[in-house]
C-alpha positions as a Python dict, from the first residue, in 0.01 Angstrom:
ca = {
    (1, 'M'): (0, 0, 0),
    (2, 'R'): (-53, 189, -383),
    (3, 'L'): (131, 80, -645),
    (4, 'S'): (103, 252, -995),
    (5, 'G'): (202, 115, -1401),
    (6, 'R'): (152, -74, -1690),
    (7, 'S'): (7, -421, -1697),
    (8, 'L'): (-26, -455, -1308),
    (9, 'G'): (-271, -750, -1337),
    (10, 'S'): (23, -1022, -1315),
    (11, 'V'): (159, -837, -1021),
    (12, 'A'): (-222, -851, -908),
    (13, 'S'): (-211, -1230, -941),
    (14, 'Q'): (138, -1307, -798),
    (15, 'L'): (-22, -1058, -481),
    (16, 'V'): (-307, -1160, -420),
    (17, 'G'): (-346, -1480, -623),
    (18, 'F'): (-631, -1304, -863),
    (19, 'I'): (-727, -1053, -1059),
    (20, 'P'): (-968, -808, -848),
    (21, 'Q'): (-1280, -732, -1033),
    (22, 'P'): (-1211, -342, -1131),
    (23, 'R'): (-1312, -72, -880),
    (24, 'L'): (-1463, -325, -628),
    (25, 'A'): (-1347, -344, -303),
    (26, 'T'): (-1233, -776, -248),
    (27, 'L'): (-1114, -926, 61),
    (28, 'A'): (-791, -1104, -4),
    (29, 'R'): (-474, -1288, 168),
    (30, 'F'): (-150, -1110, 85),
    (31, 'L'): (62, -1337, -62),
    (32, 'D'): (493, -1404, -37),
    (33, 'A'): (698, -1553, -299),
    (34, 'A'): (576, -1894, -164),
    (35, 'G'): (285, -1854, -153),
    (36, 'E'): (220, -1776, 247),
    (37, 'E'): (16, -1559, 378),
    (38, 'I'): (185, -1207, 455),
    (39, 'D'): (-211, -1013, 576),
    (40, 'E'): (-515, -1044, 490),
    (41, 'G'): (-676, -738, 359),
    (42, 'I'): (-875, -495, 108),
    (43, 'A'): (-755, -497, -231),
    (44, 'L'): (-879, -229, -507),
    (45, 'Y'): (-780, -276, -854),
    (46, 'F'): (-832, 12, -1094),
    (47, 'P'): (-715, -73, -1436),
    (48, 'S'): (-600, 211, -1714),
    (49, 'P'): (-711, 501, -1738),
    (50, 'H'): (-988, 481, -1499),
    (51, 'S'): (-737, 580, -1238),
    (52, 'Y'): (-592, 880, -1044),
    (53, 'T'): (-235, 822, -1240),
    (54, 'G'): (-443, 725, -1574),
    (55, 'E'): (-228, 396, -1557),
    (56, 'D'): (-318, 34, -1345),
    (57, 'V'): (-348, 141, -975),
    (58, 'L'): (-349, -158, -741),
    (59, 'E'): (-401, -47, -386),
    (60, 'L'): (-383, -300, -46),
    (61, 'Q'): (-495, -179, 314),
    (62, 'G'): (-397, -438, 589),
    (63, 'H'): (-367, -437, 916),
    (64, 'G'): (-74, -232, 919),
    (65, 'G'): (242, -262, 1190),
    (66, 'P'): (580, -149, 1044),
    (67, 'V'): (706, -543, 1019),
    (68, 'V'): (423, -641, 834),
    (69, 'Q'): (424, -319, 591),
    (70, 'Q'): (788, -404, 521),
    (71, 'L'): (766, -755, 428),
    (72, 'L'): (440, -625, 219),
    (73, 'L'): (676, -367, 73),
    (74, 'Q'): (980, -608, 10),
    (75, 'R'): (736, -834, -192),
    (76, 'C'): (596, -545, -414),
    (77, 'L'): (999, -483, -486),
    (78, 'D'): (1089, -814, -541),
    (79, 'L'): (777, -843, -864),
    (80, 'G'): (945, -490, -1013),
    (81, 'A'): (788, -203, -812),
    (82, 'R'): (1019, 67, -713),
    (83, 'L'): (972, 354, -418),
    (84, 'A'): (747, 620, -579),
    (85, 'E'): (962, 1023, -539),
    (86, 'P'): (806, 1283, -379),
    (87, 'G'): (452, 1410, -562),
    (88, 'E'): (524, 1173, -847),
    (89, 'F'): (174, 986, -831),
    (90, 'T'): (-12, 1311, -910),
    (91, 'H'): (298, 1396, -1169),
    (92, 'R'): (238, 1111, -1382),
    (93, 'A'): (-166, 1213, -1323),
    (94, 'Y'): (-33, 1537, -1517),
    (95, 'L'): (164, 1380, -1797),
    (96, 'N'): (-113, 1100, -1829),
    (97, 'D'): (-370, 1448, -1883),
    (98, 'K'): (-557, 1339, -1557),
    (99, 'L'): (-526, 1649, -1414),
    (100, 'D'): (-349, 1995, -1548),
    (101, 'L'): (-35, 2142, -1386),
    (102, 'A'): (-249, 2391, -1171),
    (103, 'Q'): (-534, 2077, -1018),
    (104, 'A'): (-188, 1917, -971),
    (105, 'E'): (-58, 2192, -731),
    (106, 'A'): (-392, 2188, -582),
    (107, 'V'): (-329, 1792, -406),
    (108, 'V'): (-64, 1958, -222),
    (109, 'D'): (-203, 2301, -124),
    (110, 'L'): (-534, 2082, -16),
    (111, 'I'): (-338, 1901, 231),
    (112, 'E'): (-116, 2163, 305),
    (113, 'A'): (-428, 2391, 352),
    (114, 'S'): (-437, 2563, 733),
    (115, 'T'): (-802, 2712, 756),
    (116, 'A'): (-1119, 2594, 628),
    (117, 'A'): (-1193, 2862, 396),
    (118, 'A'): (-800, 2740, 228),
    (119, 'A'): (-965, 2380, 239),
    (120, 'R'): (-1261, 2440, 38),
    (121, 'S'): (-1062, 2681, -210),
    (122, 'A'): (-802, 2385, -287),
    (123, 'V'): (-1094, 2178, -386),
    (124, 'R'): (-1248, 2408, -616),
    (125, 'S'): (-927, 2445, -813),
    (126, 'L'): (-837, 2059, -806),
    (127, 'S'): (-1146, 1973, -973),
    (128, 'G'): (-1071, 2230, -1212),
    (129, 'E'): (-1250, 2533, -1158),
    (130, 'F'): (-929, 2785, -1134),
    (131, 'S'): (-827, 2535, -1460),
    (132, 'R'): (-1143, 2616, -1645),
    (133, 'A'): (-1129, 3011, -1613),
    (134, 'V'): (-784, 3025, -1707),
    (135, 'H'): (-896, 2820, -2031),
    (136, 'D'): (-1160, 2991, -2123),
    (137, 'L'): (-937, 3318, -2111),
    (138, 'V'): (-670, 3069, -2308),
    (139, 'E'): (-966, 3007, -2562),
    (140, 'R'): (-1059, 3434, -2634),
    (141, 'L'): (-655, 3488, -2702),
    (142, 'I'): (-656, 3260, -2941),
    (143, 'A'): (-980, 3406, -3100),
    (144, 'L'): (-853, 3731, -3094),
    (145, 'R'): (-480, 3642, -3272),
    (146, 'M'): (-706, 3477, -3545),
    (147, 'L'): (-856, 3752, -3619),
    (148, 'V'): (-523, 3984, -3622),
    (149, 'E'): (-337, 3684, -3801),
    (150, 'A'): (-602, 3674, -4127),
    (151, 'T'): (-503, 4074, -4097),
    (152, 'L'): (-156, 3986, -4135),
    (153, 'D'): (-176, 3630, -4334),
    (154, 'F'): (-371, 3831, -4620),
    (155, 'P'): (-263, 4209, -4641),
    (156, 'E'): (-395, 4190, -4993),
    (157, 'E'): (-747, 4129, -4850),
    (158, 'D'): (-989, 4446, -4738),
    (159, 'I'): (-1033, 4301, -4413),
    (160, 'D'): (-829, 4527, -4175),
    (161, 'S'): (-1087, 4753, -4082),
    (162, 'P'): (-1349, 4547, -3956),
    (163, 'Y'): (-1162, 4237, -3805),
    (164, 'L'): (-938, 4504, -3629),
    (165, 'A'): (-1271, 4676, -3498),
    (166, 'D'): (-1382, 4376, -3364),
    (167, 'V'): (-1037, 4286, -3196),
    (168, 'S'): (-1073, 4636, -3041),
    (169, 'R'): (-1417, 4546, -2882),
    (170, 'R'): (-1331, 4233, -2764),
    (171, 'L'): (-973, 4301, -2569),
    (172, 'P'): (-1135, 4552, -2298),
    (173, 'D'): (-1363, 4249, -2192),
    (174, 'L'): (-1085, 4028, -2180),
    (175, 'I'): (-885, 4276, -1957),
    (176, 'D'): (-1183, 4287, -1724),
    (177, 'D'): (-1170, 3937, -1698),
    (178, 'L'): (-824, 3860, -1658),
    (179, 'R'): (-798, 4160, -1364),
    (180, 'N'): (-1116, 3945, -1240),
    (181, 'I'): (-962, 3650, -1194),
    (182, 'Q'): (-679, 3851, -1088),
    (183, 'G'): (-835, 3943, -803),
    (184, 'R'): (-971, 3608, -715),
    (185, 'A'): (-656, 3442, -706),
    (186, 'R'): (-493, 3720, -482),
    (187, 'Q'): (-782, 3652, -228),
    (188, 'G'): (-656, 3311, -278),
    (189, 'S'): (-322, 3341, -229),
    (190, 'L'): (-362, 3496, 146),
    (191, 'L'): (-561, 3201, 204),
    (192, 'R'): (-272, 2983, 143),
    (193, 'S'): (18, 3201, 267),
    (194, 'G'): (-165, 3404, 514),
    (195, 'L'): (-32, 3720, 690),
    (196, 'H'): (334, 3736, 884),
    (197, 'V'): (216, 3976, 1206),
    (198, 'V'): (566, 4048, 1427),
    (199, 'L'): (473, 4232, 1765),
    (200, 'A'): (723, 4475, 1837),
    (201, 'G'): (801, 4727, 2084),
    (202, 'Q'): (960, 4816, 2413),
    (203, 'P'): (946, 4562, 2689),
    (204, 'N'): (636, 4549, 2883),
    (205, 'V'): (408, 4713, 2659),
    (206, 'G'): (203, 4383, 2656),
    (207, 'K'): (315, 4221, 2334),
    (208, 'S'): (293, 3870, 2500),
    (209, 'S'): (-79, 3966, 2631),
    (210, 'L'): (-130, 4075, 2272),
    (211, 'L'): (-47, 3750, 2178),
    (212, 'N'): (-255, 3529, 2410),
    (213, 'R'): (-574, 3797, 2333),
    (214, 'L'): (-534, 3697, 1954),
    (215, 'A'): (-467, 3362, 2014),
    (216, 'G'): (-778, 3307, 2254),
    (217, 'E'): (-526, 3030, 2498),
    (218, 'E'): (-223, 3177, 2744),
    (219, 'R'): (50, 3118, 2471),
    (220, 'A'): (303, 3324, 2603),
    (221, 'I'): (455, 3395, 2986),
    (222, 'V'): (326, 3733, 3085),
    (223, 'T'): (482, 3885, 3394),
    (224, 'T'): (551, 4233, 3547),
    (225, 'V'): (1001, 4157, 3491),
    (226, 'P'): (1123, 4314, 3177),
    (227, 'G'): (1272, 4089, 2899),
    (228, 'T'): (1072, 3790, 3002),
    (229, 'T'): (1043, 3674, 2664),
    (230, 'R'): (1401, 3602, 2511),
    (231, 'D'): (1296, 3417, 2181),
    (232, 'A'): (1031, 3491, 1927),
    (233, 'L'): (751, 3279, 1995),
    (234, 'R'): (509, 3188, 1724),
    (235, 'E'): (132, 3161, 1697),
    (236, 'T'): (-70, 3059, 1386),
    (237, 'I'): (-474, 3220, 1416),
    (238, 'Q'): (-769, 3237, 1221),
    (239, 'L'): (-920, 3551, 1106),
    (240, 'S'): (-1227, 3518, 827),
    (241, 'G'): (-1085, 3230, 714),
    (242, 'I'): (-700, 3388, 667),
    (243, 'P'): (-410, 3227, 877),
    (244, 'L'): (-268, 3480, 1070),
    (245, 'H'): (111, 3394, 1181),
    (246, 'I'): (170, 3586, 1432),
    (247, 'I'): (504, 3626, 1618),
    (248, 'D'): (558, 3780, 1976),
    (249, 'T'): (905, 3894, 1950),
    (250, 'A'): (1169, 4035, 2313),
    (251, 'G'): (1130, 4351, 2377),
    (252, 'L'): (1373, 4587, 2209),
    (253, 'R'): (1577, 4780, 2470),
    (254, 'E'): (1988, 4825, 2531),
    (255, 'T'): (2115, 4565, 2732),
    (256, 'D'): (2375, 4414, 2892),
    (257, 'D'): (2264, 4058, 2894),
    (258, 'E'): (2414, 3843, 2625),
    (259, 'V'): (2083, 3593, 2651),
    (260, 'E'): (1828, 3880, 2606),
    (261, 'R'): (1999, 4054, 2313),
    (262, 'L'): (2045, 3787, 2090),
    (263, 'G'): (1664, 3749, 2106),
    (264, 'I'): (1649, 4114, 2035),
    (265, 'D'): (1914, 4034, 1717),
    (266, 'R'): (1655, 3786, 1606),
    (267, 'S'): (1331, 4049, 1723),
    (268, 'W'): (1499, 4255, 1405),
    (269, 'K'): (1536, 3991, 1172),
    (270, 'E'): (1178, 3857, 1217),
    (271, 'I'): (1046, 4276, 1167),
    (272, 'E'): (1309, 4264, 864),
    (273, 'R'): (1081, 3954, 733),
    (274, 'A'): (740, 4085, 850),
    (275, 'D'): (438, 4176, 624),
    (276, 'V'): (250, 4339, 872),
    (277, 'V'): (463, 4520, 1198),
    (278, 'L'): (246, 4581, 1508),
    (279, 'H'): (440, 4855, 1739),
    (280, 'L'): (304, 4815, 2027),
    (281, 'L'): (329, 5146, 2299),
    (282, 'D'): (190, 5217, 2684),
    (283, 'A'): (-134, 5422, 2607),
    (284, 'R'): (-3, 5558, 2989),
    (285, 'T'): (293, 5747, 2867),
    (286, 'G'): (220, 5753, 2435),
    (287, 'M'): (498, 5808, 2220),
    (288, 'T'): (844, 5758, 2439),
    (289, 'P'): (1190, 5860, 2303),
    (290, 'Q'): (1259, 5526, 2247),
    (291, 'D'): (944, 5467, 2100),
    (292, 'H'): (1049, 5740, 1827),
    (293, 'E'): (1398, 5512, 1770),
    (294, 'I'): (1238, 5191, 1703),
    (295, 'D'): (957, 5351, 1463),
    (296, 'A'): (1225, 5515, 1269),
    (297, 'R'): (1430, 5168, 1267),
    (298, 'L'): (1105, 5006, 1105),
    (299, 'P'): (1153, 4936, 764),
    (300, 'S'): (970, 5181, 504),
    (301, 'R'): (890, 4914, 286),
    (302, 'I'): (705, 4725, 586),
    (303, 'E'): (334, 4848, 691),
    (304, 'R'): (319, 4908, 1030),
    (305, 'L'): (16, 5004, 1289),
    (306, 'A'): (73, 5198, 1597),
    (307, 'L'): (-84, 4981, 1882),
    (308, 'Y'): (-139, 5221, 2181),
    (309, 'N'): (-197, 4877, 2461),
    (310, 'K'): (-322, 4943, 2818),
    (311, 'C'): (-595, 5232, 2689),
    (312, 'D'): (-804, 5036, 2985),
    (313, 'L'): (-562, 5240, 3259),
    (314, 'T'): (-594, 5531, 3060),
    (315, 'N'): (-918, 5786, 3004),
    (316, 'H'): (-900, 5653, 2650),
    (317, 'S'): (-1141, 5393, 2503),
    (318, 'G'): (-1067, 5186, 2240),
    (319, 'R'): (-1077, 5406, 1901),
    (320, 'R'): (-861, 5416, 1569),
    (321, 'E'): (-725, 5716, 1446),
    (322, 'E'): (-515, 5805, 1118),
    (323, 'R'): (-243, 6078, 1080),
    (324, 'N'): (-60, 6116, 777),
    (325, 'G'): (-140, 5834, 665),
    (326, 'R'): (-24, 5665, 965),
    (327, 'V'): (-282, 5461, 1154),
    (328, 'A'): (-319, 5412, 1527),
    (329, 'I'): (-524, 5198, 1749),
    (330, 'W'): (-593, 5192, 2128),
    (331, 'V'): (-670, 4880, 2259),
    (332, 'S'): (-635, 4639, 2588),
    (333, 'A'): (-517, 4329, 2551),
    (334, 'K'): (-663, 4269, 2891),
    (335, 'T'): (-982, 4309, 2863),
    (336, 'G'): (-1024, 4326, 2501),
    (337, 'E'): (-1169, 4640, 2412),
    (338, 'G'): (-1044, 4764, 2095),
    (339, 'M'): (-933, 4407, 1977),
    (340, 'E'): (-1251, 4410, 1676),
    (341, 'M'): (-1083, 4733, 1509),
    (342, 'L'): (-724, 4572, 1555),
    (343, 'E'): (-888, 4308, 1302),
    (344, 'A'): (-1036, 4486, 1115),
    (345, 'E'): (-723, 4647, 1042),
    (346, 'L'): (-545, 4375, 964),
    (347, 'L'): (-824, 4236, 721),
    (348, 'R'): (-724, 4568, 529),
    (349, 'I'): (-391, 4565, 500),
    (350, 'A'): (-416, 4214, 451),
    (351, 'G'): (-683, 4323, 119),
    (352, 'W'): (-947, 4050, 245),
    (353, 'Q'): (-1254, 4153, 102),
    (354, 'T'): (-1563, 3988, 348),
    (355, 'G'): (-1780, 3697, 225),
    (356, 'C'): (-1550, 3603, -120),
    (357, 'E'): (-1673, 3267, -142),
    (358, 'D'): (-1515, 3197, -477),
    (359, 'V'): (-1170, 3253, -482),
    (360, 'F'): (-891, 3034, -625),
    (361, 'L'): (-596, 2891, -438),
    (362, 'A'): (-350, 3044, -617),
    (363, 'R'): (77, 3056, -602),
    (364, 'E'): (319, 3270, -657),
    (365, 'R'): (402, 3164, -1002),
    (366, 'H'): (33, 3189, -1063),
    (367, 'L'): (-9, 3561, -962),
    (368, 'E'): (313, 3623, -1170),
    (369, 'A'): (174, 3479, -1458),
    (370, 'L'): (-168, 3664, -1475),
    (371, 'E'): (43, 3968, -1407),
    (372, 'L'): (221, 3898, -1707),
    (373, 'T'): (-6, 3828, -1938),
    (374, 'L'): (-214, 4193, -1814),
    (375, 'N'): (106, 4328, -1912),
    (376, 'H'): (94, 4171, -2252),
    (377, 'L'): (-240, 4247, -2299),
    (378, 'R'): (-152, 4650, -2190),
    (379, 'K'): (104, 4687, -2392),
    (380, 'A'): (-71, 4525, -2685),
    (381, 'E'): (-386, 4791, -2667),
    (382, 'A'): (-131, 5045, -2695),
    (383, 'Q'): (13, 4939, -3007),
    (384, 'A'): (-319, 4887, -3184),
    (385, 'D'): (-218, 5073, -3475),
    (386, 'R'): (91, 4874, -3506),
    (387, 'I'): (-80, 4582, -3604),
    (388, 'E'): (271, 4339, -3628),
    (389, 'L'): (339, 4440, -3253),
    (390, 'F'): (-26, 4427, -3140),
    (391, 'A'): (-39, 4054, -3271),
    (392, 'E'): (342, 3949, -3061),
    (393, 'E'): (195, 4104, -2748),
    (394, 'L'): (-123, 3890, -2778),
    (395, 'R'): (92, 3584, -2866),
    (396, 'L'): (288, 3686, -2546),
    (397, 'A'): (21, 3721, -2371),
    (398, 'Q'): (-128, 3350, -2442),
    (399, 'E'): (220, 3205, -2327),
    (400, 'A'): (270, 3338, -2019),
    (401, 'L'): (-136, 3259, -1923),
    (402, 'S'): (-130, 2913, -2039),
    (403, 'R'): (199, 2873, -1829),
    (404, 'I'): (-22, 2851, -1492),
    (405, 'T'): (-224, 2503, -1639),
    (406, 'G'): (129, 2427, -1814),
    (407, 'E'): (69, 2400, -2195),
    (408, 'F'): (408, 2618, -2153),
    (409, 'T'): (585, 2501, -1881),
    (410, 'P'): (989, 2431, -1912),
    (411, 'D'): (1071, 2084, -1748),
    (412, 'D'): (1315, 2211, -1455),
    (413, 'L'): (973, 2362, -1291),
    (414, 'L'): (792, 2040, -1342),
    (415, 'G'): (1021, 1915, -1136),
    (416, 'E'): (1064, 2234, -866),
    (417, 'I'): (689, 2156, -870),
    (418, 'F'): (638, 1781, -800),
    (419, 'S'): (950, 1812, -535),
    (420, 'R'): (730, 1912, -299),
    (421, 'F'): (485, 1640, -273),
    (422, 'C'): (482, 1403, 4),
    (423, 'I'): (589, 1062, -65),
    (424, 'G'): (277, 888, -194),
    (425, 'K'): (142, 1143, -352),
}
């Protein structure tokens, strides 16, 4: 049980009978209002500002059990404490300058990391690596603004030429470094959210077999009976550290079976939400008229791959072909032939660069802020001969970039961010 607040020394005295030595695990008895023992365990005391929240923090480690914990919780409430809101500990750490906003979000990312690569990236962000990169760009932006503002504040001085020449030399380098950070952030976003891949096609083309092959175990029921899969089956796997959320859907066909029809309707809804659609076809028959109908109905904005499955039953071996910008791969879900080509193609679609070890586990708002900053810097480049507009674009770029770490963050955004934390963080 963890408490955070001001002047917790008096609370500690009443809970354990003394104020524990700072940052030293101490064996103690946890006492009720009458001085009777509730439990015995370890007490840890972190005086302000040397704690996670920047406030006094008292941590009690007992034997557990719901009844004992409830008694101890009630004792803390009786002493004036209240239950923490979701994310309140990290919110207080942010408000007390122990963490910036990007580091605070990394706490949740670390907890929710679904792959080892995502966890390592979250630790880098939590340690401040992402924030330091952003702060470096902000400082350089401020330096540019100082040079430009000097020409605006002192128009009578003949300083336009050397100052603006210096800005012209620095701005392209700043844009290049911003793009580098943006690329690392996009890679990190993949580690965080992954890729949603939907398996679609007619019944009995091997969608469930492909799911089992990708998952490495029997996750879906496979039979020769068409329409076995009635509802979407989801499985998350790792591919070079990227989470792939594979969704096996009901076979797409006309049917009078009401249950199967509902499953097919859900299949189309999953397809609409997909990042990638793997359109499975039978390699023995190729693209049939029914397959052409499915292909025509697939959303054009969604990346799609044509997978000719069961190539082990034909004269075709596993291979990749590209025609008119469309990629087709011959695979065998049964033998595994062609699966390496499929995995490589999924990584290509995701935009993942193998060997990226220094990515930032970025969120959508981080990517939006970086893109907005880049847009303002590009506009500034285009307005180099109009000093007032040039200066304004630099100011807007700095404001957009500073939103990542929290310098320019509206209160309602803070509430949205910390509401996603679990209780006790």
